[in-house]
N, C-alpha and C positions, 0 to 999 in steps of 0.2 A: 592089343590090350583093350578090353571093353571098359567104357566109362560108366560110372555109377550115376544113376539119375535119382535125385532127391526131390520128392514132392513137398510142396509147402503144406502146412497143416490144414489150411482152409480148403485148398484144392483137394487134398486127400479126403477130407470129410465129405466134400461134395461128391466125389467119386463113389465113396462108400454108400451115401444116401441113394444115389442114382442106381447103383448096382442092386441095392435092396429093392428099389422101386421097380426095376426091370424084372427081377426075379419074382416079385409079387404080381407082376403083370400077367402072368400065365393064368391067374385065378379070375374070379368074378369081378366085373367092373361096376362101380357105382358113380352116380352123378354128384359132384360136389360144387358148391358155390362159395367163392371167396369175395367178401365185401371189404374193400380197402378204401375207406372214406368214400369218395365219389365213384370209384371204379369197382365194377363187379365182374369177376372172372368165373365162367362156368367151364368145368372140365370133367373128364372121366378119369377116375382114379381106382387103383386096385382096392378091393375090399380089404380092410385091415391096415391100410397104410396110415402112418402117423401124420398129424397136421404139419409137422416139420418137413416130412418127405413131400407132401402135397405142395407146400409153398415153394420148396426148392425146385420141384418139377415145373411149377408155374413161373419160376424166375422172379419171385416176389421176395425182396430183401426185407429182413426184419432187424431192427435195432434192439439192443438189449433193454432199452427203456420203453419200447412199444409194448402194448398189451394185446395178446392174442387169445381169442375165445372160440372153441375150447383150447386148452393149453397145448403147447407144441408136442408133448409126448402122448397126447390122446390119439387112440386109434379110431379111425372112422369106419364104422360098420354098417351104417344105415345109408340108404339111397336118399338123395336130395338134402344132404347135410349141409349146413352153412357154417363157414368159418369167418369170423369177424375180426378185423384188425383195427385197433385204436392207436393212432400214431402219437408219440410223445413229441411235444413242440415247445420250443422256447421262442417267445414273441415279445414285442415291445408295445406298450399301450401309451399313447401320447394324448394327453388331455390339455387343450389350450396351450400347447408348447411344452408342457412338462411331461417327461417320459418316465415310465416305470417298467421294469422287466416282469414278465409273467411266464409261468411254466405250468403246463397241464397235459393230460393224456386223453386223446380222443375227444377233445372239447371243441365247441363252436364259439363263434364270436360272442354270442349271448352269454356263454358260460364264463368268458373272460370278464365281462361286465359284472356278472353276479359275484364272481370270486373277488373282484376288486371293489365290490360294494358301490358300484356306479349306476345311477339311474339316469336314463336319458330324458331330457326335458322335451317339451312339445316341439320346440323349434331347433333342437340340437342336430348337428350333422355328423354322420359316421361314414367312413369310406369303405366299409364292408357290410355285406348283408349279415343280419344277425344269425342266420341259419348256416353261414359259411363255416367250414371246418378251419381250425387254426393250424397253419403249417409252420414248420420250423423257419425262423427268421422273419416271420410276418410282422409288419408294423400296422397297428390299428390306431387310427387317428380319430379323435372326437373333437369337434369344434362346438363349444357352448354358444348358443345364440338366444337372445331374449327379445321378446316383442315389447317395444317401448314407443313412446311418442315424444315429439318436440313441438312446442308451441312457441313460435317466434315470428315477428314481423307480420302479425295479423293472420297467420294460418297455422294449422296443426297438421303434422305429417307423422305417419306410422313407419317404424323401422324394425327390421330384424337385425340385431347387432351382435358383434362379438366383443364389443367394448366392455370393460369392467367397471368403469366409473363414469360419472356424468361428464367430466372433463374429456375423457377419451371419446365418448359418444359425440360430443359437439365437434371435436377435432376431426373425427372420422367422417362426419357428415358435412363438413365444411361450413359450420355455423360459427362465424367470427364474432368475438365479443369486444365491445368497447370497454375502456377502463372504468366507466361508471355503470355499465350494464349490471342488472341484477339477475341472478340465476337461482332457481329453486327446483329441486334440492341443491345444496351447495356442491361445488365442483368435485370435492373429494368423496362425495357420497357414492357408495357401491350400488350398482344397478341391480334391480330385481325384475322379475317378470311383471310387466304392466306398469313400470315406472313412467310417470308423466313429468317431463322436464319442461319448465316454463322459463323463457328468456324475456325479460322486460328491458326494452331499450330506454336508457336514461340519457337525456341531453340537458345541458345547462346553458342558458343565454342571459345576457344583460339587457334589461329593458328600462328606458327612461320615460317618465311621464310627469306632467304638471299636476300639482295638487294644491288645494286651497289651504291657507293657514288661517284658521278661525280667529277673529279678533277676541280680545278679552274685555271684560267689563270691570271697571274699577270705580270706587266711590270716593268723592272728595267732600270735605266739610266746609260750610260757609256760615259765618256769624251774621251775615247780612240777611239770612233767611231764618224764619221762625222754626223752632223745633217742630217736627211732624210734617214739614213740607219738603218736597224734593222736585228736581227737574233734570232732564237730560241736557247737559251743557255741551256735549260733543257726541255725534253719532260715530259708531264703530265702522271700520272698513276692513274687510278681509284682505289678507296678504296672499302671496303665491310663492311656491317653491318647486324646484325640479328634483325629483327623487329617482335615483338609479337602483333598480332591484336586480338581484341574481335569482332568476326563475328556473326551477327544476321541472322538466317535462318527463313523464313516464309514458312510453308508447304514444307520444304526441299530445298527451293531455297534461295540463298543469297540475303538479303535485305539491307545490310549495314555493314560496318566495321569501327573500330576505333583503331588506334595505341595506345597501352597502355605501351609498353616497347621497348627500343632500346639499342643495344649493338654493339659498333664498333669493328669489327674483324681486319680490316686492314685500316690504315689511308690513305687517298689519297695523292698523290704528285703533287704539283702545277706545271703547265707548266709556264716557264719563257721566256719572250721575252725581249731582250735587245735592247734599242734604243740609237743611238748616240746623244751626246750633243756637240761634238767638232765643232766649226765654220768651214765653208768651206773657203779655201784660196782664196784671191782676185786674179783675172786674171791679168797677167802682161800687162802694157800699151805699146803701140808701136806707132811709128811715122806715120805710114801709116794708122792711125785709119780711118776707113771709106772706106779704099781701100784694095783690095786683091791682093796678089802676084800671077801673072799669070805664070811667068817663072823666073828662076835664073840661069845665065850662068857664069861659072868660066873662067877667061882669065889670063894666066900666063905671067910674064914679060920675055923679051927676054934675060936678063942677066943671067938667070939660077939660080937666087937667091931663087926661090920657091915662091916668092911673086907675087901678081897680083891684080886683082879686079873682082868684080861680076857685071854682067850686069843684073839688076833687072827690070822687066817689071810689071806694075800694071794694075789692071782691068779698071782704068780710062784712060789708054793709055799712062801714064807717064812712064819715064824710069829713073833709078837711078843707079849710079856707086858706088860701096862700096869696099874699099881696103881690102886686107887680107894679 
């Protein structure tokens, strides 16, 4: 008893196509070129064969999502005809660790970026050539990099960094910060192309120094001295103190200081000025008030008694005799 042989549908279709291709082979041959992404296949095919028949003969598999031009049912009648295949691909686009699925037909890496509205920065890295065709299962990775600089410890260095913030940049480049150090822009600031980060080193020290305490001047009253008179009755003497300062240094230069402790070593001695409070004596009254004595001549009596008189002349021309 003979066994029946059942052909699978795909194999059966292939046999039918090849049979048709062989039957057509008795006619005129034409040259056909098949461009499948990077691969180009040149072959002789019977005039009037369909694109599907030609691709089957060339053992080029086509997925239903792929795009073939001209279409599979097109009959090739001209010599040097070209068949183009655009492969459908599902790929993954990873930008700075974040992945997104992309899907396109016959596209290149640059088309993925355009489709995803991604523009490469001047210093960005991508792991595929922009003109490379996208294949099924491909992963395209982009690493964003920025040109920045760090000024710290007296020097400025330029970096190409993948860091997102100022804090990440300093950490990645090994720039350690003290608890008082100042950073500009602030650590949480997002980096941009050309960002300049400045680190100022801040140090605090305590410094003790001797300082002069200036003496004060005070006034005392005395009724033993006439009003309007004064004199220094004690010279002033400066004192001395020790002052402890908390001094802040920024990049080695003093930026400010604050006194935190004082100790008096020698007290100052006040200078004392004594002022008189005693009223001035009243001037004696005289009869010739308003006149001035011009001359005063003594004249003795002739009796030898030692007595006589004064002849007094005044500025107003008057003359007065005064006994003595």
